MIVEX-574021 format. One record per residue (C-alpha): residue in three letters; x, y, z. Coordinates in steps of 0.001 Angstrom, whole numbers, plus 500000, padded with zeros to 6 digits. Layout:
# MIVEX-574021
ALAXYZ
...
# end
This chain:
# MIVEX-574021
MET440432522067517082
LEU443400521038519245
ASP446642520083516796
PHE448720517327517437
ARG451393517507514940
PHE453837518410517437
LEU453847514925518390
THR455226513647515261
ALA457183516593513852
GLY460162515253516193
TRP459811511756514598
THR459658513176511253
ASP463067515266511707
ALA464473511704513015
ILE463605510166509820
THR464825512842507624
LEU468171512788509558
ALA468148508998508913
GLU467685509723505217
ALA469976512147505236
VAL473006510358506479
PHE471841507080504357
TRP472461509019501259
VAL475319510745502582
CYS477171507494503425
ALA476060505518500230
VAL477181508706498341
LEU480767508421499929
VAL480776504317499932
VAL480542504578495901
LEU482534507413495322
THR485750505856496881
TYR485275502588495341
ALA483477503106492018
ALA482696506697491061
TYR486692507931491557
PRO488127504685489500
SER485406505381487058
PHE486340509354486859
LEU489547508370486242
TRP489068506051483834
LEU487026508973481973
LEU489372511225482269
GLN492574509331481265
ARG493805509628477654
ARG496019506833476010
ALA498564505318477879
PRO502060507483477722
ARG504906505980475771
PHE507437505651478759
PRO511058507092478499
PRO513814504802476812
ASP515687502857479448
THR518886504814478936
PRO520689506891480366
MET521032504865483738
PRO522110506593486825
ARG523949505248489760
VAL521056503840491824
SER521287502922495755
LEU519092499655496219
VAL517998499796499593
ILE516715496822501816
SER515317496667504830
ALA515610493849507353
PHE514853492600510572
ASN515206488593511422
GLU514687487830507379
GLU516994484731507835
SER515191482682505384
THR514582485328502684
ILE517559487614502880
GLY519875485100500644
PRO517760484708498240
LYS517037488789497758
ILE520506489509497865
ALA520999486666494912
ASN518192488376493108
SER519335491994493472
LEU522725490942492619
ALA521178489707489036
LEU519359492378488230
ASP520265494152484580
TYR521864497044485483
PRO525223498446484693
ASN528296497156486537
GLY529400500260489024
ALA526187501919488657
LEU524187499797491328
GLU524886499690495313
ILE522967497279497263
ILE522634498452501284
VAL521064496180503652
ILE519647497831506732
SER519433495366509600
ASP517248496713512346
ALA519272494714515340
SER518356491851513915
THR518927488624516298
ASP518868485470514273
GLY521490485192511252
THR520690487883508715
ASP523800490101509450
GLU526129486738509035
ILE524405486179505550
VAL524607489468504655
ARG528255489682505269
ASP528858486497503275
PHE528080488880500303
ALA530505491753501147
ASP533222490642498832
GLN530196491598495690
GLY529906494987497090
VAL526719494487499476
VAL526826496555502539
LEU525425496077505666
CYS524157498806507924
ARG523325497676511351
GLN521519499481513955
GLU522543498050517610
GLN519523498689518689
ARG515856498246517766
ALA514473501324516402
GLY512064500759513305
LYS512583500550509217
SER512042504169509349
ALA514637504941511873
GLY517247502772510033
LEU516629504690506699
THR516856508069508169
ARG520197506955509939
PHE521334505094506621
VAL520258506581503773
PRO522204509636504013
GLN525382507508503376
ALA524075506233500378
LYS525823507000497012
GLY523167506388494549
GLU521372509599492560
ILE518111507430493089
LEU517147505420496016
VAL515202502332495333
PHE513431501018498827
SER512699497297498954
ASP511652494833501356
ALA513986491431502206
ASN511041489247500965
SER510509491290497691
MET511910489540494377
TYR512709491754491446
GLU512328490656487855
SER515788491634485987
ASP514832495124484531
ALA512925496462487283
ILE515308498853488239
ARG515774499895484425
LYS512091500809484680
LEU511539502846487614
VAL514502504928486763
ARG513541505645483224
HIS510774508124484431
PHE513641510645486161
SER514453511787482717
ASP511254514194483509
GLU512476516762485874
GLN508871516756487197
VAL508886513257488509
GLY510046513051492346
PHE509234509062492533
VAL508026506201490702
ALA505979503469492179
GLY506793499698490918
HIS504344496956490467
GLN504105494674493398
ARG502665491383492715
TYR501377488487494940
HIS502717485018494123
ASP499741482659493689
SER498456480687496155
GLU495225478488497326
GLU494969480212500581
SER491721482219500624
SER493948485214502543
SER496482485084499331
THR493607484891496788
SER491673487846498353
GLU494681489744498599
SER495414489229494953
LEU492168490604493774
TYR492123493371495872
TRP495849494204494505
ARG494574494027490910
TYR491779496725491606
GLU494295499020493276
THR496834498458490337
ALA494073499744487535
VAL493495502816489687
LYS497228503524490219
VAL497598503323486481
PHE494655505720485751
GLU496001507687488529
SER499370508038487146
ARG498176509028483725
VAL495726511999485191
GLY498040513544487445
SER500127511565490266
VAL499980508261492149
VAL499242508905495539
CYS501675506798497221
GLY504856504489496966
ASP505027500753498100
GLY507020499685500322
ALA508731496699498221
ILE509631498557495095
TYR509602502256494610
ALA512372504959493948
ILE513115508888494603
ARG515399511248493575
SER518229511250496396
GLU518349514841496766
LEU514245514634497629
PHE515011512494501182
GLU513792513936504370
PRO514459512584507840
LEU511386510270508814
ALA509919510002512586
ALA510377506533513792
ASP506517505918513719
ASP506343507310510195
ILE505376504847507246
ASN508248505723504446
ASP506378504481501688
PHE503383506944502393
ALA505472510079504426
LEU508194510520501409
PRO505811510725498516
LEU503531512988500495
LYS506625515328500910
ILE507705515390497415
ILE504630515900496201
ILE504563518976498381
ARG507615519695496911
GLY505672520313493808
TYR507140517254492068
ARG504528514161490928
GLY504572510395491182
VAL504499507824488268
PHE503091504462488738
ASP505026501803486250
ARG503316498591485860
GLU506231496996483998
ALA508587497672487401
ILE507549494434488811
CYS508662492620491958
TYR506650489168493393
GLU505836488998497023
HIS503987485900499255
ALA500844487397500664
ALA500745487605504530
GLY499804483497505580
ASP496576483828507180
PHE493740486749507540
ALA494903487211510726
GLY497910488188509599
GLU496359490275507046
PHE494449492049509576
ARG497216493050511701
ARG499301494242508560
ARG496099496668507664
VAL495703497978511113
ARG499225499027511667
ILE499449500612507388
VAL496569502679508142
ASN497465503975511350
ARG500847504853510116
SER499509506075506796
PHE496337508286508677
ARG499681509636510872
ALA501764510706507882
VAL498630512712505801
CYS497864514499509514
ARG501406515199509764
ASN501737516228505899
TRP498268518417505769
ARG499009520502503055
ALA498941517498500819
LEU495217517890501386
SER495132521547500281
PRO494065522178496761
PHE495876525356497206
HIS499238523736497695
VAL499073520309495313
GLY495998521281493518
TRP494153518158491854
PHE496365515918494145
ALA494516516921497151
MET491249515415495711
GLN492646511834494738
LEU494290511494498629
PHE491147512495500158
VAL488852509864497926
HIS491373507242497531
LYS492770506909500683
VAL491071509233503813
VAL487615508135502803
ARG488548504561501894
TRP489865504450505712
PHE486659506120507377
VAL484401503340505307
PRO483807501079508030
PHE482554503936509905
LEU480101505089506923
LEU479030501258506326
PHE477989500938510316
ALA475983504443509713
LEU474642503426506937
LEU473531500216507982
THR471924501888510603
ALA470044504752509354
ASN468821502356506611
VAL466693500231509416
ALA465700503252510714
VAL464188504406507607
ILE462415501214506979
ALA461232501123510024
ALA459574504315509202
GLY457976502745506092
GLY460688503856503719
GLY460510502477499715
PRO461294499348498385
TYR464770500637497415
TYR465775500857500515
VAL464817497133501588
ALA466477496222498294
PHE469724498139499500
LEU469154496757503125
ALA469103493382501652
LEU472120493551500002
GLN474190494495503088
VAL472673491369505001
ILE473449489165502301
CYS477267490690502091
TYR477627490361505984
VAL476438486913506082
LEU478458485401503130
ALA481372487094505825
ALA480076485194508349
LEU480177482235506750
HIS484152481956506521
ALA483694480729509786
PHE482848477508508451
PRO486120475812506680
PRO484074473738503958
LEU482681477280502620
ARG486248479136503069
ARG486697477964499189
TYR484165479714497730
ARG484812483072496216
PRO481945485070497023
VAL482350483989500700
TYR485951484786501227
VAL485524487902498904
CYS483051489239501075
TYR484752488132504233
TYR488039490068502817
PHE486078492963502261
CYS484944493177506049
LEU487872492139507470
ALA489554495071505530
ASN487320497503506694
ALA487193496468510028
ALA491432496779510146
ALA490915499987508481
GLY488642501121511507
LEU490604499745514019
GLY493644501398512397
ILE491992504836512750
LEU490901503984516557
THR494132503360517633
TYR495203506490515983
PHE493005508627518192
THR493455506688521089
GLY497395507318520505
LYS498929503968519799
ARG501902504414517668
PHE503865500988515484
GLN507360501809515251
THR508609498276515242
TRP506973494927514307
THR507293491708512892
PRO506750491433509153
GLU503835488642508487
ARG505206486303505902
ASN503367483456503981
PRO505340480072505371
HIS505761478177502506
PRO508477475383502155
GLU511464475167502284
GLY512839475667498353
ASP509471476924497039
PRO510713480938496516
ILE508855482953494801
PRO509266482433490961
VAL510905485316488900
PRO510319484463485230
ASP514158483577483576
ALA515912484296486647
GLY518147481622485446
ASN519315484091482891
ARG519927486357485145
MET522709485649487324
THR525711486446485303
VAL525361490573486192
SER527312491659488762
VAL527319494717491407
HIS530137496593492714
LYS530429499168495329
PHE530803502715494087
SER534699503655494165
# end
């Protein structure tokens, strides 16, 4: 009797492969978004007591700027008002060949000790840091953006952790100014989630990266950067590889406006993922448990897997459809329905009246963020590099600065250059 089972063997193998792809992708997506934070939450013990604010080392506050005419004045005023001892805080503004009035505004503060370092040829933020940071006189370097407004005790909170000799860098807590724009609200929701993950990481081992708006390192740990490096990711990785750890302090707070719209947020994320993945490839030892131990798993799950989620989602959807077409069980149908609902809600963002509904803009932001991550990875493999860019700013009416609590009581502190 003839045996025709060979005709279906290939199809059966294909279905088995589709199921395997489905479950591998599903597990990785759940791992990076849910299982990893949950695991950290289970591992963490009670919140550690932070060391006292004293002693306070000499600090250099390094502000990077390109055409920040509208924000640099308030930023310097905010920096001058920080609650830090006279003579112990140096303020440096690195202008990346600004063509507006940024440099003139900075020079107006020269008599208060603010130092302007200008690159005559535009070369990017990392090139500016490599060139001018060695001139800084502080024992601790604090890096900031021109639109990041600090609470008065932010630097005190950052530097207190360096009393622990194992701490190499400290990331502060960037908060977004409330806005009715769905892009700002979505970014704020995402940032709250990321903040919780950073808290857990810091308590369990080491936070994975810094934050360009507010983070500090020991000055002796600064290393020259490639022009296309992302400093708040590359420097922390280098510091971890050298045997130190990073701390996240949610009490060291700064405020920013989110990107003005989803298009601006998309461009920003493409650039960040491209440069961050490049930083991991250049500092590959940060993914080796033989070099950095537990941190390798943190970096891989929190960042690397997250950047590849868009490809996992595409494979997940494709495999899900294939399994259902072959008669997969009801749980496959339910999972496909959840995916379709998410993408339909994201598509409804195309209709302006529906954008104000949270499920719509949250699903849209989720899809947009992952699309940006996917494009960031693709641009990396096609050789695209981001060395310079124009900052994405949320336009707001003149006279509507980011509010910093009790700012009016903080303008009595002056800052002088080191002698």
